[in-house]
N, C-alpha and C positions, 0 to 999 in steps of 0.2 A: 114314872118309867124313865130308865137311862137309855141313852142311844150311843151305839158303838159303831164305828166305821173300821172296815178292814181292807187292805189291799190284797188282791188274790192274783196269783199267776197259775197257769195250767196249759197243758198240751191238750188241744181239743180233739186229737185223732179218734180216741176211743168213745167220744160222747156225742149224743144226738143234741148238740148245741148246749147253751146255757140253760134254758128255761125248763123247770120241771115238768115231765110228761109222763103220763100214764104207761107202764110197761116198758120204758126204755131208760138207759142210763144217762143222766145228765149231770153237769156240773153243779147246778144249783141243788140237786137232790143230795149229791155227795156232800157238799159243804154244809147244808142244813143239818144233815144226819149227824155229822161230827160235832157241829156247833151245840146241838140240842143234848149231846151227851155230856159236854163240858158244862153247860148250864143247868143240867138236870131239869129242864123244861123244854117245851117245843119252841124252836126259833125258826122264824121265817125271814128271810133276807130280801132286800130290793138292790137291784144292781144298776150301774151307770148306764150299761148298754147290753142288750141281749146278743150274744154271738151264736153264729149258725154252726151247724154240724161241721166239725173238723177245723174250725177257727181257733187260733191260739190267743192267749193274753199273757203279758208280762206285768201289767197292772190294771186288772179289772177293779172296780171299787164297789163296795156293798155297804149297806147299813142295816141294822136291826135293832129292835127294842127289847130290853130285859127288865123285869121288875127290879125296883130299888134294892130288894133284899138279896138278889142275886149279885154277889160280889166276886169278881174274878180278877186276878192280876192280868197285866199285859202278857206275861209269859204263859198263862194258862190259855189265854185266847189265841196266842199264835202257836207256841210250842206244843201245847196240849191238843189243840186242834189238828195240828199237822201230824202228831202221832196217830191219829185216827183217820187221816185222809189217805187215799191211794197216792202212790209216788208221782202221779201226773198232775196232781193238784196241791197247791201250797199256799198258806197264809204268809204274806211277806211283811206285813206291818199292821198295827192296831192303833186306834186313836179314839178317845172319847169325844163325842161331839155334841152339840146343843140339839134340842128338838126341832130347831129350824133347818137343820142340815138334812137334805135329801140326796141320796147318791146319784140319782138321775136328774132331778129338776134343778139342783143347785149347781150343776156342771156348767161351765161356760165354753168349754172346748173339749174335743176328743182328738187323739192322735192315734193313727194307724200306720203300720209299716207293712209293705208287701214285698216278698223276697222271691226273685225269680232266678233259677239256676238255667243259664243260657248256655247250653252245650247240646250238640247233636246226640251224643251217646249218654244215657242216664247213669246216674251213680245211685248205688243201693244205700249209701251212708245217709242216715237222718232224711230219708226220702219223704217223710211227712212233715218236715220243717220247712220246706220251700215248694214252690211250683215250678215244674220244668217246661221250658219252651225251647223247641229244637232249632228254630230259624234265627239266623244272626240278627241281633237287635242293635240299634243305634241309640244309646241312652241319651246322648246329647240332643238328638231329634225329639225323643219322648218328652224330655224335660222341657224343651221349647214349646211343644205343642200342648203340654199340661198347663202352661200359664194362661190359657184362654179360659180355664176353669175358676180362676181367683175371683174372690168377691162374692156378694150375694146374688144368685142367679136362679133361674128356674131350671131344676135338674130332672125334668120329666123323662128326657131321653135316657137317663142313668139311674131310674128307680125301677124295681121289680113291679110286674103286673099286680102282685099280691100286696104291695105296699099300702098300708092303711094311714099314713101320715096325711094330716089335714091340708098340708101345703106342700108343693114340690120345691119351695124355695129354701135354699141352705147357703150358708156363707163359708167358702174355703179360705182360710187364712194363709195357708202356705202349702205348695206342693213340689216336691223335688225329686229328680231321677237321677241317681248316681250308679256307678258300677265299681266293682272291685274283682278283678279276675274274671271268673265266669259267673259272678253273681250280680244282679241288678237289683237296686232297692228304690222303691217308690214310697216316699214318706210324706203323709198328708195330714193336715190339721184343719179341722173345721169346727163350727159351733155344734153341729150335729150332722148325722147322715141319714139318708133314706135307707129303706130296706135293699140290701144288695148294691147300694150306691158305690162302695169302694171297688168291689169286684167287677162291676160294669165299667167303671173308669179304667181299671187295669186292662179288661178286654180291649177297649177302644185304643189305649196307648200301645198295646202289643200290635195291633194292625198297623199303626203309624210306624212304630219302631222297626218292623220288619220290612217296610216298604210297600205294603198293600194298599195303603191309604196316604194321601198328602197330608202335610202338617196342618193345614187349614181345617181339616175334616172335623176336628175337636170342636171347634167354634161353630161350624155348620150344623153339628148334631144338636148342639144347645139351642140353636135357633129353630130347628125342626120340631122340638118338643114331641119326638116320636121314639119310643123305646125300640120299635122294630126296625128302625134304620141304623141302629148301633150294632157293635160288634157282640161276640159271645161273651157270657159272663166268665171270669177267670176262676180257676179252682180255689176252693176254700183253704187248702193246706198252706198256702203262701202268706196268709193274712194273720197279722198279730195286732191286737189292741195293746198299745205300749204306754198309754198315758191318758188319764182323765184330769183336766185341769179345773180347779175351783178358786173362788175368790180367796184372798189372803186370809180373810177373817176366820176360816175354819183351820188353819195351821196343818193342813194335810200335805204329806210328802208328794212333790210335784215332779220329781226327776223321772224320766222315762227309763226304765230298765230294759234296754234293747237286747235282743237275743245275741248270744256269744257263740252258739254252736258253730262249728267248722270254721272258726276264727272270724265270724262276722263282727264287723266294727260299727260302733254307733254312727249314725248320721247326724251331722251338727244341724 
């Protein structure tokens, strides 16, 4: 068997998340259907991280195996598959990999970007590309509060009640909050994330950013280890999986292709 890795971008608005489910439209089902036609055999993919309903990606990573006899060019896997995909899903790169590579288990870090449109009056332009928050936010305060989340810690207060992870410990490598005009960006890199962890973190930072809670509240929540004491979960529409990072031995593209809609600029 030969193993192939792909980078995938998608607008998650129209899909019930990444994972294939009976009776609903999902990104995985659309991708596998297109790849199976290119390969002329049934293809099943494994991904770096399952995204929820309405969550977007600019660089999801998947891998799949094909029989040695199924020979396709990079152009076929990328352009051929894209010709069969709906406009809101695209293959952005292809790379042959060794059988040791696993899109999920080989990853050493994931990067998410959350975009907030911070204005009292809503905008109808690309409204599914960001989350709207009408109360005035203080990004500098949000950034300072977020630094309490750095390092390996118990994120029980930030995990969903339905999270099935064996341990609540995760290691956040970096988290920044910046703004440009009416947009606020939360950029977060960690070894891995718990179910709904990023959106729960955003919900807490919004409470601090609008002045409802003190800066110290983030650290206090970590110590409490109680999800019921934290803020509401932020909407899915503002969340992007922008990069999955792997060891250099796999020679995969690592640059994060951040959203450029509405003149959004990359976060350094």
